[in-house]
C-alpha positions as CSV (number, residue, x, y, z in Angstrom):
1,M,0.0,0.0,0.0
2,L,1.3,3.5,-0.9
3,D,2.4,5.9,1.8
4,I,-0.5,8.4,2.4
5,N,2.0,11.2,3.1
6,L,3.6,10.6,-0.3
7,I,0.3,10.9,-2.0
8,R,-0.4,14.1,-0.2
9,T,3.0,15.7,-0.8
10,N,3.8,14.4,-4.3
11,P,0.5,13.5,-6.1
12,D,2.0,14.1,-9.6
13,L,4.6,11.3,-8.9
14,I,1.8,9.0,-7.9
15,R,-0.4,9.9,-10.9
16,E,2.5,9.2,-13.3
17,G,3.6,6.0,-11.6
18,I,0.1,4.4,-11.5
19,S,-0.6,5.5,-15.1
20,L,2.4,3.3,-16.1
21,K,0.5,0.4,-14.6
22,K,-2.7,1.2,-16.5
23,A,-4.5,2.6,-13.4
24,N,-6.6,5.7,-13.7
25,P,-4.7,8.8,-12.4
26,Q,-8.1,10.3,-11.4
27,L,-8.0,8.0,-8.5
28,V,-5.3,10.2,-6.9
29,D,-7.5,13.3,-7.1
30,D,-10.5,11.3,-5.7
31,F,-8.4,10.1,-2.8
32,L,-7.1,13.6,-2.0
33,V,-10.7,15.0,-1.8
34,L,-11.8,12.2,0.5
35,D,-8.6,12.5,2.5
36,E,-9.1,16.2,3.1
37,E,-12.7,15.5,4.1
38,W,-11.5,12.7,6.4
39,R,-9.0,15.0,8.2
40,E,-11.6,17.7,8.7
41,L,-14.1,15.2,10.1
42,T,-11.4,13.7,12.4
43,T,-10.6,17.2,13.8
44,K,-14.3,18.0,14.2
45,L,-15.0,14.7,16.0
46,D,-12.0,15.2,18.3
47,N,-13.3,18.6,19.3
48,L,-16.8,17.3,19.9
49,R,-15.5,14.5,22.1
50,A,-13.4,17.0,24.1
51,E,-16.5,19.2,24.5
52,Q,-18.4,16.1,25.7
53,N,-15.9,15.5,28.4
54,K,-16.1,19.1,29.5
55,L,-19.9,19.1,29.5
56,S,-20.0,15.8,31.5
57,T,-17.5,17.3,34.1
58,D,-19.7,20.4,34.4
59,R,-22.8,18.2,34.6
60,K,-24.6,20.1,31.8
61,I,-26.9,17.2,31.0
62,E,-29.1,18.6,28.3
63,E,-26.2,20.1,26.4
64,A,-24.3,16.9,26.7
65,K,-27.2,15.0,25.2
66,E,-27.4,17.3,22.2
67,N,-23.6,17.1,21.8
68,K,-23.8,13.3,21.9
69,I,-26.1,13.3,18.9
70,K,-23.6,15.5,17.0
71,I,-20.9,13.0,17.9
72,K,-22.9,10.1,16.5
73,K,-23.6,12.0,13.2
74,A,-19.9,12.9,12.9
75,E,-18.8,9.3,13.6
76,D,-21.2,7.9,10.9
77,K,-20.0,10.5,8.4
78,L,-16.3,9.8,9.3
79,N,-16.8,6.0,8.9
80,E,-18.5,6.4,5.5
81,T,-15.7,8.7,4.3
82,E,-13.0,6.5,5.7
83,K,-14.4,3.4,4.0
84,R,-14.5,5.2,0.6
85,R,-11.0,6.6,1.2
86,E,-9.6,3.2,2.0
87,E,-11.2,1.6,-1.0
88,I,-9.3,3.9,-3.3
89,L,-6.1,3.6,-1.3
90,Y,-6.2,-0.2,-1.6
91,S,-6.8,0.0,-5.4
92,L,-3.7,2.1,-6.0
93,P,-0.8,-0.1,-7.3
94,N,2.7,0.3,-6.1
95,L,5.0,2.5,-8.1
96,P,7.4,0.9,-10.5
97,F,11.1,1.4,-10.2
98,D,12.6,3.8,-12.7
99,D,14.4,1.1,-14.6
100,V,11.2,-1.0,-15.2
101,P,10.5,-1.1,-19.0
102,V,7.0,0.2,-20.0
103,G,5.1,-1.9,-22.5
104,K,1.5,-2.6,-23.5
105,N,1.7,-6.3,-22.7
106,E,4.2,-9.2,-22.2
107,S,5.8,-8.3,-25.6
108,G,7.4,-5.3,-23.8
109,N,9.3,-7.5,-21.4
110,V,13.1,-7.3,-21.6
111,V,15.3,-10.3,-21.1
112,L,18.1,-9.4,-18.7
113,R,20.1,-12.6,-18.8
114,E,19.8,-16.3,-19.8
115,V,21.5,-19.4,-18.4
116,G,22.1,-22.6,-20.3
117,R,20.9,-23.5,-23.8
118,K,17.3,-24.0,-24.9
119,P,16.8,-27.6,-26.1
120,E,15.9,-28.3,-29.6
121,F,13.9,-31.4,-30.5
122,D,13.6,-33.4,-33.8
123,F,10.1,-34.4,-32.7
124,E,6.9,-32.9,-31.4
125,P,7.4,-32.7,-27.5
126,K,4.5,-34.0,-25.4
127,E,2.7,-31.7,-23.0
128,H,3.5,-32.1,-19.3
129,W,0.1,-33.6,-18.5
130,Q,0.5,-36.2,-21.3
131,I,3.8,-37.3,-19.8
132,G,2.3,-37.3,-16.3
133,E,-0.6,-39.4,-17.3
134,E,1.6,-41.9,-19.1
135,L,3.9,-42.2,-16.1
136,D,0.8,-42.4,-13.8
137,I,2.1,-39.5,-11.7
138,I,-0.6,-37.0,-12.6
139,D,-4.3,-37.9,-12.5
140,I,-6.7,-35.2,-13.6
141,S,-9.7,-37.3,-14.6
142,R,-10.1,-38.9,-11.1
143,A,-9.6,-35.6,-9.4
144,A,-12.4,-34.2,-11.7
145,K,-14.8,-36.9,-10.5
146,V,-13.9,-36.2,-6.8
147,S,-13.5,-32.4,-6.7
148,G,-14.4,-31.0,-10.1
149,S,-12.4,-29.2,-12.8
150,R,-9.0,-27.6,-12.1
151,F,-7.9,-30.1,-9.5
152,N,-5.4,-33.0,-9.7
153,Y,-3.8,-35.8,-7.9
154,L,0.0,-35.8,-7.8
155,K,1.2,-39.4,-7.3
156,G,4.3,-41.5,-6.8
157,D,7.5,-40.0,-8.0
158,L,5.9,-36.6,-8.6
159,A,4.7,-36.4,-5.0
160,L,8.1,-37.3,-3.8
161,L,9.6,-34.7,-6.2
162,E,7.5,-31.9,-4.7
163,F,8.7,-32.7,-1.2
164,A,12.3,-33.0,-2.4
165,L,12.0,-29.5,-4.0
166,I,10.5,-28.1,-0.8
167,Q,13.3,-29.6,1.3
168,F,16.0,-28.4,-1.2
169,T,14.6,-24.8,-1.1
170,F,14.4,-24.8,2.7
171,S,17.9,-26.1,3.0
172,V,19.3,-23.3,0.7
173,L,17.4,-20.5,2.4
174,T,18.4,-21.6,5.9
175,D,22.1,-22.1,5.1
176,E,24.0,-18.9,5.6
177,K,27.1,-20.2,3.8
178,I,25.1,-20.7,0.6
179,L,23.4,-17.4,1.0
180,K,26.8,-15.7,1.3
181,S,27.9,-17.3,-2.0
182,V,24.7,-16.1,-3.7
183,I,25.3,-12.6,-2.5
184,K,28.9,-12.7,-3.7
185,S,28.1,-14.1,-7.1
186,A,25.4,-11.5,-7.6
187,N,27.6,-8.7,-6.3
188,L,25.0,-7.6,-3.8
189,D,25.3,-5.4,-0.7
190,V,23.1,-7.2,1.8
191,I,23.7,-9.2,4.9
192,S,23.4,-13.0,4.8
193,T,20.8,-13.5,7.5
194,P,19.1,-16.9,6.9
195,F,15.4,-17.3,6.4
196,I,13.2,-18.7,9.2
197,P,11.0,-21.6,8.0
198,V,7.3,-21.2,8.6
199,I,4.2,-23.2,8.0
200,P,1.5,-20.5,8.3
201,P,-2.3,-20.7,8.7
202,V,-4.3,-21.2,5.5
203,L,-7.3,-19.3,6.8
204,I,-7.3,-15.5,7.2
205,K,-9.7,-12.9,8.5
206,P,-11.3,-10.6,5.9
207,D,-9.9,-7.4,7.5
208,V,-6.4,-8.8,7.6
209,L,-6.6,-9.9,4.0
210,Q,-7.7,-6.4,3.2
211,K,-4.8,-4.9,5.0
212,M,-2.5,-7.1,2.9
213,A,-4.3,-5.5,-0.1
214,R,-5.2,-9.0,-1.3
215,L,-8.9,-9.2,-0.6
216,E,-9.8,-8.0,-4.1
217,P,-10.8,-9.4,-6.5
218,K,-13.1,-11.3,-4.1
219,E,-14.3,-13.6,-6.9
220,E,-10.8,-15.1,-6.9
221,R,-11.0,-16.0,-3.2
222,Y,-12.6,-19.0,-1.4
223,Y,-14.8,-17.6,1.4
224,L,-16.1,-19.6,4.3
225,E,-19.3,-17.7,5.2
226,K,-20.0,-19.6,8.5
227,D,-16.6,-18.7,9.9
228,D,-16.2,-15.4,8.1
229,M,-12.8,-16.5,6.9
230,Y,-11.0,-16.7,3.6
231,L,-8.6,-19.5,2.3
232,I,-5.3,-17.9,1.5
233,G,-4.1,-17.7,-2.1
234,S,-0.4,-17.7,-1.0
235,A,1.7,-18.1,2.1
236,E,2.4,-14.4,1.6
237,H,-1.0,-13.5,3.0
238,T,-0.5,-14.9,6.5
239,L,3.3,-14.4,6.5
240,G,3.1,-10.7,5.7
241,S,0.5,-10.1,8.3
242,M,2.2,-12.1,11.0
243,H,3.7,-9.0,12.7
244,M,0.9,-6.6,12.2
245,E,0.5,-3.9,14.9
246,E,4.1,-4.6,16.0
247,T,7.1,-2.3,15.7
248,F,10.5,-3.6,14.8
249,N,13.8,-2.5,16.3
250,E,15.7,-1.6,13.2
251,N,18.8,-3.7,14.3
252,R,16.6,-6.8,13.9
253,L,16.2,-6.2,10.2
254,P,16.1,-7.7,7.7
255,L,13.8,-10.3,9.2
256,R,13.4,-13.1,6.6
257,Y,10.9,-15.9,6.5
258,V,10.3,-18.8,4.0
259,G,6.8,-20.2,4.2
260,F,5.2,-23.3,2.7
261,S,1.4,-23.6,2.3
262,T,-1.3,-25.1,0.3
263,S,-2.9,-22.2,-1.6
264,F,-6.4,-21.7,-3.0
265,R,-7.6,-19.6,-5.9
266,R,-10.8,-19.8,-8.0
267,E,-9.0,-18.7,-11.2
268,A,-12.2,-17.1,-12.1
269,G,-10.6,-14.8,-14.6
270,S,-8.7,-17.5,-16.5
271,Y,-11.5,-19.3,-18.3
272,G,-10.1,-21.4,-21.1
273,K,-6.4,-21.0,-20.1
274,D,-4.2,-24.0,-19.2
275,V,-7.3,-26.1,-18.5
276,K,-5.6,-29.5,-19.2
277,G,-2.5,-29.2,-17.0
278,I,-1.5,-28.6,-13.4
279,L,-0.4,-25.0,-13.8
280,R,-3.6,-23.0,-13.3
281,V,-5.6,-24.9,-10.7
282,H,-7.7,-24.1,-7.7
283,Q,-5.4,-25.8,-5.2
284,F,-1.6,-25.8,-5.3
285,D,1.4,-25.8,-2.9
286,K,3.7,-22.9,-2.8
287,I,6.9,-21.7,-1.2
288,E,7.0,-17.9,-0.4
289,M,10.0,-15.8,0.6
290,E,9.1,-12.8,2.8
291,S,11.4,-10.1,4.1
292,F,10.8,-7.3,6.5
293,T,13.3,-4.5,6.0
294,T,13.7,-0.7,5.8
295,S,12.3,1.2,2.8
296,E,15.9,2.3,2.0
297,D,17.0,-1.3,1.7
298,S,13.9,-2.6,-0.1
299,R,15.4,-2.7,-3.6
300,K,18.6,-4.4,-2.3
301,E,16.4,-7.0,-0.6
302,Q,14.3,-7.6,-3.8
303,D,17.5,-8.1,-5.8
304,F,18.7,-10.6,-3.2
305,I,15.4,-12.5,-3.5
306,V,15.7,-12.5,-7.3
307,A,19.3,-13.8,-7.0
308,I,18.1,-16.7,-4.8
309,Q,15.4,-17.6,-7.3
310,E,18.1,-17.6,-10.1
311,Y,20.3,-19.8,-7.9
312,L,17.5,-22.3,-7.3
313,L,16.5,-22.5,-11.0
314,Q,20.1,-22.9,-12.2
C-alpha cells in the first residue's frame, strides 16, 4: 500500500507511476478530496469529544445529550468517508522502479540474462500432462470426479519430487554459507541473515486480508461464510500479516521468512487458459519468501530474492 503522506505531498509522482501500470490517475484526485474530508471530520470529532468530556464534568446534562447526537452523526460520516477513502487507497498499485520497462503487454518485457541452452527437438514434444498421465504421476480425470475441474492428484515420484524441491529450497534458504555465496556471485550489498522456515495458517480474517491488499478481487477467493474467513491464495497473505500492529527494532532487520502452504484460488478470470494441466488450478502448494526491511534497503532485498530464485532454478 502506498504511503499516504507521499500521495499528499507528491501527487504528480503517484499519478505518473500508477498510469504506467494502467491505473486511472483520477483515483489520486478522488483520494485527495476524500482524505481532506476525512481529516476535517477527524478534527471535528476530536473537538466534539473534548466538548463532551467538558460538559460531563460540568454536569450540563441537556447540552451533553445534544452534543452526543452531534458526535454520533460525525462518527457515521467519518466512517463512511474512511471506507470510501480506503477503497481507493487499496486500489492504487505500487509505483514501478525507474528502470522498469514500459510496455502494452508481455511483448514489452526485456530479457536481462539467460543461463544454459534451450533444447531443440527433432520431434513434437509432449505436453506435461501427457507425460504425467503416461507415467501415472498426474491424475486429472479422477480428481475431476472427486473435486471438479482444475484439481489434480500428484502421485508416486511426482509427489516425492514436490517434497524434495521443498526440502531443497528450505535447505538453501536456511544455510548462511550458501546465501553468502549467492550474495557474492550477484555482487550484492546485503547481509546473509538466513530465512526462518514457517508453515503459516491457510485461513485468514477478511480485515487482515484487506490490510494485505489481497482481498480484491473477491471472486478469486474462497470464502467460508459460516466462519467469516478466507482461504489464502499464497503463504504471503499470512506471513506478511504475522507481525501486524508490531514495531520492529531496526537492528533486527532484515527479518526473513520462508513459508510453505497449500494455496487456493478460484482462477475465475482464467477461463479457457491451461485447462488441461496442473499449472492453473484451484489448489496448489507454494513456497514464499518474505522479508521485513527498511524502505531504504527494499530494492537491495528484492535483488537478493531474485538472485536466490536464479540460484534455485540454475
